N, CA, C and O atoms as a MOPAC input file, in Angstrom:
PM7 MOZYME 1SCF
protein

 N      0.84700 1    -1.18600 1     0.00000 1
 C      0.00000 1     0.00000 1     0.00000 1
 C      0.88300 1     1.23600 1     0.00000 1
 O      1.92600 1     1.26300 1     0.65300 1
 N      0.47100 1     2.23500 1    -0.71800 1
 C      1.24500 1     3.46500 1    -0.77600 1
 C      1.01600 1     4.25900 1     0.50400 1
 O     -0.12300 1     4.45100 1     0.93000 1
 N      2.10600 1     4.71800 1     1.11300 1
 C      1.97600 1     5.39600 1     2.40100 1
 C      2.10900 1     6.90500 1     2.30700 1
 O      1.69300 1     7.61000 1     3.22600 1
 N      2.66600 1     7.41300 1     1.24300 1
 C      2.83600 1     8.86000 1     1.15100 1
 C      2.61000 1     9.32500 1    -0.28000 1
 O      2.56500 1     8.53700 1    -1.22400 1
 N      2.47000 1    10.63700 1    -0.39400 1
 C      2.24100 1    11.23100 1    -1.70000 1
 C      3.44700 1    11.04700 1    -2.61200 1
 O      3.29700 1    10.87700 1    -3.82200 1
 N      4.65000 1    11.08300 1    -2.02700 1
 C      5.86800 1    10.89500 1    -2.81000 1
 C      5.94500 1     9.51600 1    -3.42900 1
 O      6.35800 1     9.37200 1    -4.58000 1
 N      5.55300 1     8.50300 1    -2.67900 1
 C      5.59900 1     7.15600 1    -3.23000 1
 C      4.51800 1     6.95800 1    -4.29500 1
 O      4.66600 1     6.11500 1    -5.18100 1
 N      3.43400 1     7.73000 1    -4.21000 1
 C      2.41900 1     7.68200 1    -5.25500 1
 C      3.00300 1     8.15700 1    -6.58300 1
 O      2.76100 1     7.55600 1    -7.62900 1
 N      3.78100 1     9.25300 1    -6.52800 1
 C      4.41300 1     9.75600 1    -7.75300 1
 C      5.46000 1     8.79000 1    -8.27100 1
 O      5.61900 1     8.65200 1    -9.48400 1
 N      6.18300 1     8.11400 1    -7.37700 1
 C      7.16900 1     7.11600 1    -7.81400 1
 C      6.46800 1     5.96300 1    -8.51900 1
 O      6.92500 1     5.47900 1    -9.55500 1
 N      5.35600 1     5.53500 1    -7.94500 1
 C      4.59500 1     4.44500 1    -8.56000 1
 C      4.04800 1     4.87000 1    -9.92000 1
 O      4.06100 1     4.08500 1   -10.86900 1
 N      3.56800 1     6.10500 1   -10.01700 1
 C      3.04800 1     6.61400 1   -11.29400 1
 C      4.16800 1     6.74000 1   -12.32500 1
 O      3.96200 1     6.47000 1   -13.50900 1
 N      5.35800 1     7.15200 1   -11.87100 1
 C      6.48300 1     7.29500 1   -12.79900 1
 C      6.91800 1     5.94400 1   -13.34600 1
 O      7.36400 1     5.85100 1   -14.49000 1
 N      6.79100 1     4.89700 1   -12.53800 1
 C      7.16500 1     3.56100 1   -13.00900 1
 C      6.16100 1     3.02200 1   -14.02400 1
 O      6.52200 1     2.23200 1   -14.89600 1
 N      4.92400 1     3.44000 1   -13.91500 1
 C      3.86200 1     2.90300 1   -14.77300 1
 C      3.27500 1     3.96800 1   -15.69100 1
 O      2.06800 1     3.99000 1   -15.93400 1
 N      4.12300 1     4.84400 1   -16.19500 1
 C      3.62100 1     5.94900 1   -17.00900 1
 C      2.97600 1     5.47300 1   -18.30300 1
 O      2.06400 1     6.13000 1   -18.80500 1
 N      3.41700 1     4.36500 1   -18.84800 1
 C      2.83000 1     3.87800 1   -20.09900 1
 C      1.38700 1     3.43200 1   -19.87900 1
 O      0.52700 1     3.64400 1   -20.73300 1
 N      1.13200 1     2.81800 1   -18.73500 1
 C     -0.24300 1     2.41400 1   -18.41400 1
 C     -1.12500 1     3.64500 1   -18.25800 1
 O     -2.27300 1     3.65000 1   -18.70100 1
 N     -0.59100 1     4.68700 1   -17.62800 1
 C     -1.34900 1     5.92300 1   -17.43200 1
 C     -1.63700 1     6.59000 1   -18.77700 1
 O     -2.75600 1     7.03800 1   -19.02400 1
 N     -0.63200 1     6.65400 1   -19.64000 1
 C     -0.82100 1     7.25000 1   -20.96500 1
 C     -1.83200 1     6.43400 1   -21.77400 1
 O     -2.66000 1     7.00200 1   -22.48600 1
 N     -1.76500 1     5.12100 1   -21.66600 1
 C     -2.73400 1     4.27200 1   -22.36800 1
 C     -4.14900 1     4.53900 1   -21.88700 1
 O     -5.07800 1     4.63300 1   -22.68900 1
 N     -4.31000 1     4.66100 1   -20.57900 1
 C     -5.63500 1     4.93900 1   -20.02500 1
 C     -6.14400 1     6.31100 1   -20.45800 1
 O     -7.33100 1     6.47400 1   -20.74000 1
 N     -5.25500 1     7.28900 1   -20.50900 1
 C     -5.65700 1     8.62900 1   -20.95200 1
 C     -6.08600 1     8.60200 1   -22.41300 1
 O     -7.10500 1     9.19600 1   -22.76800 1
 N     -5.32200 1     7.92000 1   -23.26500 1
 C     -5.70000 1     7.81000 1   -24.67800 1
 C     -7.04600 1     7.11000 1   -24.83200 1
 O     -7.89900 1     7.54700 1   -25.60500 1
 N     -7.22500 1     6.02700 1   -24.09500 1
 C     -8.49200 1     5.31000 1   -24.16000 1
 C     -9.63600 1     6.21000 1   -23.70300 1
 O    -10.70200 1     6.22000 1   -24.31700 1
 N     -9.41800 1     6.96400 1   -22.62900 1
 C    -10.45100 1     7.86900 1   -22.11900 1
 C    -10.79500 1     8.97200 1   -23.09800 1
 O    -11.96800 1     9.30400 1   -23.27200 1
 N     -9.79100 1     9.54400 1   -23.73900 1
 C    -10.04300 1    10.58900 1   -24.73800 1
 C    -10.86900 1    10.02000 1   -25.90000 1
 O    -11.85000 1    10.62700 1   -26.32900 1
 N    -10.46700 1     8.87000 1   -26.39100 1
 C    -11.20500 1     8.25500 1   -27.49700 1
 C    -12.62100 1     7.87700 1   -27.11300 1
 O    -13.55200 1     8.07400 1   -27.89300 1
 N    -12.79100 1     7.33400 1   -25.91100 1
 C    -14.12100 1     6.93400 1   -25.44800 1
 C    -15.03000 1     8.14900 1   -25.28200 1
 O    -16.21700 1     8.09700 1   -25.60600 1
 N    -14.45900 1     9.24300 1   -24.77300 1
 C    -15.22500 1    10.47700 1   -24.61600 1
 C    -15.66600 1    11.02100 1   -25.97600 1
 O    -16.80700 1    11.45200 1   -26.13600 1
 N    -14.76500 1    10.99800 1   -26.94400 1
 C    -15.12700 1    11.45400 1   -28.29700 1
 C    -16.21700 1    10.56300 1   -28.89200 1
 O    -17.13600 1    11.04600 1   -29.55400 1
 N    -16.10300 1     9.28400 1   -28.65200 1
 C    -17.07900 1     8.34000 1   -29.19600 1
 C    -18.45900 1     8.55400 1   -28.58300 1
 O    -19.46900 1     8.44700 1   -29.27900 1
 N    -18.51000 1     8.85500 1   -27.28400 1
 C    -19.78600 1     9.03200 1   -26.61400 1
 C    -20.44200 1    10.37900 1   -26.87200 1
 O    -21.64600 1    10.43900 1   -27.11800 1
 N    -19.67700 1    11.45400 1   -26.81900 1
 C    -20.26400 1    12.78200 1   -26.76400 1
 C    -20.26600 1    13.54500 1   -28.08400 1
 O    -20.96400 1    14.55300 1   -28.20100 1
 N    -19.52600 1    13.10700 1   -29.05300 1
 C    -19.51100 1    13.81700 1   -30.33000 1
 C    -20.68400 1    13.36200 1   -31.18400 1
 O    -21.00300 1    12.17400 1   -31.21900 1
 N    -21.31500 1    14.27900 1   -31.85800 1
 C    -22.42100 1    13.95700 1   -32.74900 1
 C    -21.94200 1    13.85300 1   -34.19900 1
 O    -22.68500 1    13.39200 1   -35.06600 1
 N    -20.71200 1    14.27700 1   -34.46300 1
 C    -20.14100 1    14.22600 1   -35.80100 1
 C    -19.59000 1    12.82500 1   -36.05300 1
 O    -18.83700 1    12.29800 1   -35.23400 1
 N    -19.95500 1    12.23100 1   -37.16300 1
 C    -19.54500 1    10.85900 1   -37.45200 1
 C    -18.03900 1    10.72000 1   -37.64600 1
 O    -17.45500 1     9.72100 1   -37.22800 1
 N    -17.40100 1    11.70800 1   -38.27500 1
 C    -15.94900 1    11.62800 1   -38.46400 1
 C    -15.21500 1    11.68700 1   -37.12900 1
 O    -14.21300 1    10.99700 1   -36.93800 1
 N    -15.71100 1    12.50700 1   -36.20900 1
 C    -15.09300 1    12.57400 1   -34.88400 1
 C    -15.26500 1    11.26300 1   -34.13500 1
 O    -14.39600 1    10.88300 1   -33.35100 1
 N    -16.35400 1    10.57700 1   -34.36100 1
 C    -16.54900 1     9.26300 1   -33.73500 1
 C    -15.51900 1     8.25300 1   -34.25600 1
 O    -14.98500 1     7.45200 1   -33.49000 1
 N    -15.25000 1     8.30000 1   -35.55300 1
 C    -14.25000 1     7.39400 1   -36.13000 1
 C    -12.86700 1     7.70600 1   -35.55800 1
 O    -12.11300 1     6.79500 1   -35.21700 1
 N    -12.53800 1     8.99000 1   -35.45500 1
 C    -11.24900 1     9.38200 1   -34.87700 1
 C    -11.16900 1     8.93000 1   -33.41500 1
 O    -10.12400 1     8.44900 1   -32.97500 1
 N    -12.25300 1     9.07900 1   -32.66600 1
 C    -12.28000 1     8.63500 1   -31.27700 1
 C    -12.05600 1     7.13800 1   -31.15000 1
 O    -11.33900 1     6.69200 1   -30.25500 1
 N    -12.66100 1     6.36200 1   -32.03500 1
 C    -12.45300 1     4.91500 1   -32.00400 1
 C    -11.00100 1     4.56200 1   -32.30000 1
 O    -10.44800 1     3.64500 1   -31.69300 1
 N    -10.38300 1     5.28300 1   -33.22700 1
 C     -8.97800 1     5.02700 1   -33.54400 1
 C     -8.05600 1     5.43200 1   -32.39500 1
 O     -7.03900 1     4.77700 1   -32.16700 1
 N     -8.39100 1     6.49100 1   -31.67300 1
 C     -7.59300 1     6.87700 1   -30.49800 1
 C     -7.72300 1     5.81100 1   -29.41400 1
 O     -6.74200 1     5.47900 1   -28.74900 1
 N     -8.92700 1     5.27600 1   -29.23500 1
 C     -9.11300 1     4.18200 1   -28.27200 1
 C     -8.25000 1     2.98400 1   -28.64700 1
 O     -7.59100 1     2.39400 1   -27.79000 1
 N     -8.25600 1     2.62800 1   -29.92500 1
 C     -7.43200 1     1.51600 1   -30.40000 1
 C     -5.95700 1     1.74700 1   -30.08300 1
 O     -5.25300 1     0.83500 1   -29.64900 1
 N     -5.50700 1     2.96400 1   -30.30400 1
 C     -4.10400 1     3.28700 1   -30.04700 1
 C     -3.75000 1     3.09000 1   -28.59100 1
 O     -2.67100 1     2.58000 1   -28.28600 1
 N     -4.63200 1     3.48100 1   -27.67900 1
 C     -4.38500 1     3.26800 1   -26.25300 1
 C     -4.27400 1     1.79100 1   -25.91200 1
 O     -3.41200 1     1.39300 1   -25.12800 1
 N     -5.13900 1     0.98500 1   -26.49600 1
 C     -5.09400 1    -0.45700 1   -26.24000 1
 C     -3.81200 1    -1.06300 1   -26.80700 1
 O     -3.17500 1    -1.89000 1   -26.15300 1
 N     -3.43100 1    -0.65600 1   -28.02300 1
 C     -2.21200 1    -1.19300 1   -28.63000 1
 C     -0.97400 1    -0.80800 1   -27.82300 1
 O     -0.06800 1    -1.62000 1   -27.63800 1
 N     -0.94200 1     0.42500 1   -27.34700 1
 C      0.18600 1     0.86600 1   -26.52300 1
 C      0.29100 1     0.03100 1   -25.25900 1
 O      1.38900 1    -0.35400 1   -24.85800 1
 N     -0.83500 1    -0.25100 1   -24.63200 1
 C     -0.82500 1    -1.06900 1   -23.42100 1
 C     -0.34000 1    -2.48500 1   -23.71600 1
 O      0.47800 1    -3.02600 1   -22.97300 1
 N     -0.83700 1    -3.08500 1   -24.79100 1
 C     -0.41600 1    -4.44800 1   -25.12800 1
 C      1.07300 1    -4.51800 1   -25.43800 1
 O      1.75800 1    -5.43200 1   -24.98000 1
 N      1.57200 1    -3.57500 1   -26.20000 1
 C      2.99900 1    -3.59000 1   -26.54600 1
 C      3.85300 1    -3.38300 1   -25.30400 1
 O      4.88000 1    -4.03900 1   -25.13600 1
 N      3.43200 1    -2.47700 1   -24.43900 1
 C      4.23400 1    -2.21700 1   -23.23500 1
 C      4.23100 1    -3.41000 1   -22.28900 1
 O      5.22000 1    -3.64600 1   -21.59500 1
 N      3.14300 1    -4.16100 1   -22.25000 1
 C      3.09800 1    -5.33800 1   -21.38400 1
 C      3.94700 1    -6.48400 1   -21.95200 1
 O      4.43200 1    -7.32600 1   -21.19600 1
 N      4.12400 1    -6.51900 1   -23.25500 1
 C      4.90300 1    -7.59300 1   -23.86500 1
 C      6.38900 1    -7.33400 1   -23.90400 1
 O      7.16700 1    -8.25100 1   -24.16700 1
 N      6.80600 1    -6.08800 1   -23.64600 1
 C      8.22500 1    -5.74900 1   -23.71500 1
 C      8.91500 1    -6.06900 1   -22.39000 1
 O      8.36500 1    -5.81300 1   -21.31800 1
 N     10.11500 1    -6.62600 1   -22.47100 1
 C     10.92400 1    -6.94100 1   -21.29100 1
 C     12.31200 1    -6.35000 1   -21.51300 1
 O     12.94700 1    -6.62400 1   -22.53100 1
 N     12.78600 1    -5.54300 1   -20.56800 1
 C     14.10700 1    -4.91600 1   -20.68500 1
 C     15.20300 1    -5.96300 1   -20.84200 1
 O     15.21000 1    -6.98200 1   -20.15200 1
 N     16.11200 1    -5.70000 1   -21.74400 1
 C     17.27100 1    -6.56500 1   -21.92300 1
 C     17.04200 1    -7.74900 1   -22.82800 1
 O     17.96000 1    -8.53700 1   -23.05500 1
 N     15.85800 1    -7.89400 1   -23.34400 1
 C     15.57600 1    -9.00900 1   -24.24100 1
 C     15.35000 1    -8.49400 1   -25.65200 1
 O     15.05700 1    -7.31600 1   -25.85900 1
 N     15.48900 1    -9.38700 1   -26.61000 1
 C     15.36200 1    -8.97500 1   -28.01300 1
 C     14.16800 1    -9.67000 1   -28.65600 1
 O     13.48500 1   -10.47700 1   -28.02500 1
 N     13.93200 1    -9.34200 1   -29.91700 1
 C     12.84100 1    -9.94800 1   -30.67600 1
 C     13.09800 1   -11.44500 1   -30.80400 1
 O     14.25300 1   -11.86800 1   -30.84600 1
 N     12.05000 1   -12.24800 1   -30.86600 1
 C     12.22500 1   -13.70500 1   -30.91600 1
 C     12.68500 1   -14.22400 1   -32.26800 1
 O     12.00100 1   -15.01100 1   -32.92200 1
 N     13.85800 1   -13.76100 1   -32.66600 1
 C     14.49300 1   -14.23700 1   -33.89100 1
 C     15.80600 1   -14.88000 1   -33.47900 1
 O     16.67700 1   -14.21400 1   -32.92000 1
 N     15.95000 1   -16.15000 1   -33.74900 1
 C     17.13300 1   -16.87500 1   -33.30400 1
 C     18.35400 1   -16.35400 1   -34.04100 1
 O     18.43500 1   -16.40600 1   -35.26800 1
 N     19.29800 1   -15.85300 1   -33.26200 1
 C     20.53800 1   -15.33000 1   -33.81500 1
 C     21.70500 1   -15.88200 1   -33.00000 1
 O     21.59500 1   -16.05400 1   -31.78600 1
 N     22.79400 1   -16.15200 1   -33.65600 1
 C     24.00500 1   -16.65900 1   -33.00800 1
 C     23.75700 1   -17.96700 1   -32.27800 1
 O     24.48400 1   -18.28700 1   -31.33700 1
 N     22.76000 1   -18.72700 1   -32.68300 1
 C     22.50400 1   -20.03600 1   -32.09700 1
 C     21.90400 1   -20.00800 1   -30.70400 1
 O     21.84900 1   -21.05700 1   -30.06100 1
 N     21.45300 1   -18.87000 1   -30.20300 1
 C     20.84400 1   -18.77700 1   -28.87500 1
 C     19.37400 1   -19.17300 1   -28.99900 1
 O     18.58300 1   -18.47200 1   -29.63100 1
 N     19.02200 1   -20.30000 1   -28.39000 1
 C     17.64900 1   -20.79700 1   -28.48300 1
 C     16.90900 1   -20.73700 1   -27.15400 1
 O     15.74500 1   -21.13300 1   -27.08500 1
 N     17.54700 1   -20.25700 1   -26.10900 1
 C     16.90200 1   -20.17800 1   -24.80800 1
 C     15.82400 1   -19.09100 1   -24.82900 1
 O     16.09600 1   -17.94900 1   -25.19800 1
 N     14.60100 1   -19.45200 1   -24.43100 1
 C     13.47800 1   -18.51600 1   -24.47500 1
 C     13.64700 1   -17.35200 1   -23.50300 1
 O     12.98300 1   -16.32700 1   -23.65600 1
 N     14.51000 1   -17.48600 1   -22.52000 1
 C     14.71000 1   -16.41300 1   -21.54100 1
 C     15.41200 1   -15.20100 1   -22.14500 1
 O     15.45800 1   -14.14200 1   -21.51900 1
 N     15.95600 1   -15.33900 1   -23.34400 1
 C     16.65000 1   -14.23000 1   -23.99800 1
 C     15.74900 1   -13.40600 1   -24.91100 1
 O     16.19100 1   -12.40400 1   -25.47300 1
 N     14.49800 1   -13.81500 1   -25.06600 1
 C     13.61000 1   -13.17200 1   -26.02300 1
 C     12.34200 1   -12.67200 1   -25.34500 1
 O     11.95500 1   -13.15400 1   -24.28000 1
 N     11.70100 1   -11.68900 1   -25.98700 1
 C     10.41300 1   -11.19400 1   -25.48400 1
 C      9.30800 1   -12.14800 1   -25.93200 1
 O      9.51800 1   -13.00100 1   -26.79300 1
 N      8.13900 1   -11.98900 1   -25.33800 1
 C      6.98600 1   -12.78500 1   -25.71600 1
 C      6.41300 1   -12.22900 1   -27.02600 1
 O      6.05300 1   -11.05200 1   -27.07400 1
 N      6.32000 1   -13.02900 1   -28.07700 1
 C      5.84200 1   -12.50700 1   -29.36500 1
 C      4.32000 1   -12.39500 1   -29.47100 1
 O      3.82000 1   -11.78500 1   -30.41600 1
 N      3.58900 1   -12.95800 1   -28.54400 1
 C      2.12900 1   -12.96500 1   -28.65700 1
 C      1.52500 1   -11.56200 1   -28.59300 1
 O      0.68800 1   -11.24300 1   -29.43700 1
 N      1.90900 1   -10.69200 1   -27.61900 1
 C      1.33000 1    -9.34000 1   -27.63300 1
 C      1.62800 1    -8.56900 1   -28.92700 1
 O      0.77800 1    -7.82500 1   -29.41600 1
 N      2.81100 1    -8.74600 1   -29.46700 1
 C      3.14700 1    -8.07100 1   -30.72700 1
 C      2.26700 1    -8.57900 1   -31.86700 1
 O      1.80300 1    -7.79700 1   -32.69700 1
 N      2.04100 1    -9.87800 1   -31.90000 1
 C      1.15700 1   -10.44600 1   -32.92000 1
 C     -0.27600 1    -9.97000 1   -32.76800 1
 O     -0.95500 1    -9.70400 1   -33.76000 1
 N     -0.74000 1    -9.86200 1   -31.52300 1
 C     -2.08800 1    -9.34900 1   -31.28000 1
 C     -2.22300 1    -7.89400 1   -31.73600 1
 O     -3.24400 1    -7.50200 1   -32.30100 1
 N     -1.18600 1    -7.10800 1   -31.48600 1
 C     -1.22100 1    -5.70600 1   -31.89700 1
 C     -1.24300 1    -5.60000 1   -33.41600 1
 O     -2.01500 1    -4.81500 1   -33.96700 1
 N     -0.41700 1    -6.37100 1   -34.09500 1
 C     -0.42000 1    -6.33100 1   -35.56100 1
 C     -1.76900 1    -6.74900 1   -36.12600 1
 O     -2.27000 1    -6.12600 1   -37.06300 1
 N     -2.36100 1    -7.79900 1   -35.56500 1
 C     -3.68000 1    -8.23700 1   -36.00100 1
 C     -4.72600 1    -7.15700 1   -35.72200 1
 O     -5.59400 1    -6.89500 1   -36.55400 1
 N     -4.63500 1    -6.53500 1   -34.54700 1
 C     -5.56000 1    -5.47000 1   -34.19100 1
 C     -5.45600 1    -4.27900 1   -35.12000 1
 O     -6.46900 1    -3.67300 1   -35.46900 1
 N     -4.24800 1    -3.93800 1   -35.52100 1
 C     -4.06200 1    -2.81200 1   -36.43200 1
 C     -4.69900 1    -3.11100 1   -37.79300 1
 O     -5.33400 1    -2.24100 1   -38.39000 1
 N     -4.53000 1    -4.32800 1   -38.27400 1
 C     -5.13400 1    -4.70200 1   -39.55900 1
 C     -6.65000 1    -4.62900 1   -39.46800 1
 O     -7.30100 1    -4.09500 1   -40.36600 1
 N     -7.21800 1    -5.16400 1   -38.38600 1
 C     -8.66600 1    -5.12300 1   -38.20900 1
 C     -9.14200 1    -3.67900 1   -38.07500 1
 O    -10.16900 1    -3.30700 1   -38.64300 1
 N     -8.40300 1    -2.86900 1   -37.32800 1
 C     -8.77000 1    -1.47200 1   -37.11800 1
 C     -8.77000 1    -0.69200 1   -38.43100 1
 O     -9.67300 1     0.10800 1   -38.67500 1
 N     -7.78200 1    -0.91500 1   -39.26100 1
 C     -7.73300 1    -0.22400 1   -40.55600 1
 C     -8.91500 1    -0.65700 1   -41.42400 1
 O     -9.52100 1     0.16500 1   -42.11200 1
 N     -9.23500 1    -1.93800 1   -41.38900 1
 C    -10.37200 1    -2.43000 1   -42.18500 1
 C    -11.68500 1    -1.83900 1   -41.69500 1
 O    -12.50400 1    -1.39700 1   -42.50000 1
 N    -11.89100 1    -1.82700 1   -40.39200 1
 C    -13.12700 1    -1.26600 1   -39.83700 1
 C    -13.21400 1     0.22500 1   -40.12600 1
 O    -14.28900 1     0.73300 1   -40.44400 1
 N    -12.08600 1     0.93400 1   -40.01700 1
 C    -12.06700 1     2.36500 1   -40.31600 1
 C    -12.43400 1     2.61300 1   -41.77300 1
 O    -13.19100 1     3.53700 1   -42.07000 1
 N    -11.91200 1     1.80900 1   -42.67600 1
 C    -12.22800 1     1.98600 1   -44.09900 1
 C    -13.71500 1     1.76200 1   -44.35600 1
 O    -14.33000 1     2.50700 1   -45.11900 1
 N    -14.29200 1     0.75300 1   -43.73200 1
 C    -15.72400 1     0.49000 1   -43.91400 1
 C    -16.55300 1     1.62400 1   -43.31900 1
 O    -17.52000 1     2.07600 1   -43.93100 1
 N    -16.17300 1     2.08300 1   -42.12200 1
 C    -16.91500 1     3.18400 1   -41.50000 1
 C    -16.84600 1     4.44300 1   -42.34600 1
 O    -17.85500 1     5.12500 1   -42.52500 1
 N    -15.67700 1     4.75700 1   -42.86400 1
 C    -15.54300 1     5.96000 1   -43.69400 1
 C    -16.34600 1     5.83900 1   -44.99100 1
 O    -16.93000 1     6.82000 1   -45.45100 1
 N    -16.37800 1     4.65100 1   -45.57500 1
 C    -17.18200 1     4.49000 1   -46.79700 1
 C    -18.66600 1     4.63500 1   -46.49000 1
 O    -19.40800 1     5.19100 1   -47.30000 1
 N    -19.11200 1     4.14600 1   -45.33900 1
 C    -20.51300 1     4.33100 1   -44.95900 1
 C    -20.82700 1     5.79600 1   -44.66000 1
 O    -21.91900 1     6.27600 1   -44.96600 1
 N    -19.87600 1     6.49800 1   -44.06600 1
 C    -20.06300 1     7.92900 1   -43.79500 1
 C    -20.18600 1     8.70700 1   -45.09900 1
 O    -20.99500 1     9.62900 1   -45.20300 1
 N    -19.38200 1     8.33600 1   -46.09300 1
 C    -19.47400 1     9.00200 1   -47.39500 1
 C    -20.87000 1     8.77200 1   -48.00000 1
 O    -21.46900 1     9.69900 1   -48.54700 1
 N    -21.37800 1     7.55400 1   -47.90000 1
 C    -22.72300 1     7.26000 1   -48.42500 1
 C    -23.79200 1     8.04400 1   -47.67800 1
 O    -24.72100 1     8.56900 1   -48.29200 1
 N    -23.66700 1     8.12700 1   -46.35200 1
 C    -24.62500 1     8.90900 1   -45.56900 1
 C    -24.57600 1    10.38400 1   -45.95400 1
 O    -25.61300 1    11.03900 1   -46.05700 1
 N    -23.37500 1    10.89900 1   -46.16500 1
 C    -23.24100 1    12.30600 1   -46.53700 1
 C    -23.85100 1    12.57000 1   -47.91700 1
 O    -24.49400 1    13.59800 1   -48.13600 1
 N    -23.64300 1    11.63400 1   -48.83900 1
 C    -24.22400 1    11.79600 1   -50.17000 1
 C    -25.74600 1    11.82200 1   -50.11500 1
 O    -26.38500 1    12.52700 1   -50.89500 1
 N    -26.32700 1    11.05500 1   -49.19700 1
 C    -27.77900 1    10.97200 1   -49.11200 1
 C    -28.38000 1    12.12100 1   -48.30900 1
 O    -29.38100 1    12.70800 1   -48.72000 1
 N    -27.77000 1    12.44700 1   -47.15700 1
 C    -28.37000 1    13.42100 1   -46.24100 1
 C    -27.65500 1    14.77400 1   -46.20500 1
 O    -28.18100 1    15.71500 1   -45.61000 1
 N    -26.49800 1    14.90300 1   -46.80700 1
 C    -25.71300 1    16.14200 1   -46.84100 1
 C    -25.39700 1    16.66800 1   -45.44200 1
 O    -25.40700 1    17.87400 1   -45.19800 1
 N    -25.11700 1    15.74200 1   -44.53700 1
 C    -24.76000 1    16.11500 1   -43.17000 1
 C    -23.95900 1    14.98500 1   -42.54200 1
 O    -24.12000 1    13.82200 1   -42.91100 1
 N    -23.09700 1    15.32900 1   -41.59500 1
 C    -22.36900 1    14.34100 1   -40.81000 1
 C    -22.83800 1    14.31100 1   -39.36100 1
 O    -22.33500 1    13.53000 1   -38.55400 1
 N    -23.80800 1    15.16800 1   -39.03600 1
 C    -24.33500 1    15.23800 1   -37.68400 1
 C    -25.41200 1    14.16500 1   -37.51200 1
 O    -26.35900 1    14.09400 1   -38.29500 1
 N    -25.25900 1    13.33500 1   -36.47900 1
 C    -26.20500 1    12.24000 1   -36.27500 1
 C    -27.62300 1    12.72800 1   -36.02400 1
 O    -28.57500 1    12.12600 1   -36.52000 1
 N    -27.78100 1    13.79800 1   -35.27100 1
 C    -29.12200 1    14.31700 1   -34.98300 1
 C    -29.83300 1    14.74500 1   -36.25900 1
 O    -31.01600 1    14.45800 1   -36.44100 1
 N    -29.11400 1    15.42800 1   -37.13900 1
 C    -29.71600 1    15.85900 1   -38.39900 1
 C    -30.05900 1    14.66200 1   -39.28200 1
 O    -31.09200 1    14.66500 1   -39.95100 1
 N    -29.21200 1    13.65200 1   -39.29100 1
 C    -29.47900 1    12.45800 1   -40.09700 1
 C    -30.71300 1    11.73900 1   -39.56300 1
 O    -31.54200 1    11.28300 1   -40.35100 1
 N    -30.85400 1    11.62700 1   -38.24300 1
 C    -32.05200 1    11.01200 1   -37.66200 1
 C    -33.31500 1    11.77600 1   -38.04100 1
 O    -34.32400 1    11.17200 1   -38.40600 1
 N    -33.26300 1    13.10700 1   -37.95600 1
 C    -34.42600 1    13.92100 1   -38.30000 1
 C    -34.79700 1    13.75700 1   -39.77200 1
 O    -35.97100 1    13.58800 1   -40.10000 1
 N    -33.80700 1    13.80700 1   -40.65400 1
 C    -34.08300 1    13.65600 1   -42.08100 1
 C    -34.62600 1    12.26600 1   -42.39800 1
 O    -35.50200 1    12.11600 1   -43.24900 1
 N    -34.11100 1    11.26700 1   -41.72200 1
 C    -34.58200 1     9.90400 1   -41.94300 1
 C    -36.02300 1     9.74500 1   -41.47500 1
 O    -36.82800 1     9.09800 1   -42.14600 1
 N    -36.34800 1    10.32900 1   -40.33300 1
 C    -37.71600 1    10.25600 1   -39.83000 1
 C    -38.69500 1    10.97900 1   -40.75200 1
 O    -39.82200 1    10.52500 1   -40.95000 1
 N    -38.25600 1    12.11500 1   -41.31700 1
 C    -39.10800 1    12.84200 1   -42.28200 1
 C    -39.36500 1    11.98200 1   -43.51500 1
 O    -40.47200 1    11.98100 1   -44.05300 1
 N    -38.33200 1    11.23900 1   -43.97200 1
 C    -38.48600 1    10.37100 1   -45.13900 1
 C    -39.49000 1     9.26400 1   -44.85600 1
 O    -40.31800 1     8.93800 1   -45.70700 1
 N    -39.41900 1     8.68200 1   -43.65400 1
 C    -40.31800 1     7.57700 1   -43.30600 1
 C    -41.76100 1     8.05600 1   -43.14800 1
 O    -42.69400 1     7.32000 1   -43.46800 1
 N    -41.94900 1     9.25900 1   -42.66600 1
 C    -43.30100 1     9.77600 1   -42.43400 1
 C    -43.98500 1    10.27500 1   -43.69300 1
 O    -45.20400 1    10.44600 1   -43.71500 1
 N    -43.22000 1    10.50700 1   -44.72900 1
 C    -43.84500 1    10.99600 1   -45.97700 1
 C    -44.09500 1     9.89900 1   -46.96400 1
 O    -44.61200 1    10.15300 1   -48.05200 1

């Protein structure tokens, strides 16, 4: 348990990557929840993704170890980092780019139809179409 304010700052300094990841996730989540603009929602989702990727990469990194590529005949696993978090991040980035491309193409279609990126205006225009 932390006993003083000074040790709280020491603990925060040791885990700054986790704090930065949480801040990025919070910024993206806030944009996703409170913005009515569709493009800002896409940007918020991408910021959230970045926070998650940063956390995964930082958890998989170990000081003094290298990438899991066998060099100089060293096969002991204790000399290498865990490759699974890196693989998850790469897979996540590919999925994120694909989802972003689909979302942006749908936003373009919505804009062509309703001439707005504001969700409230799109809902109102859609309701007017259904009622007529």
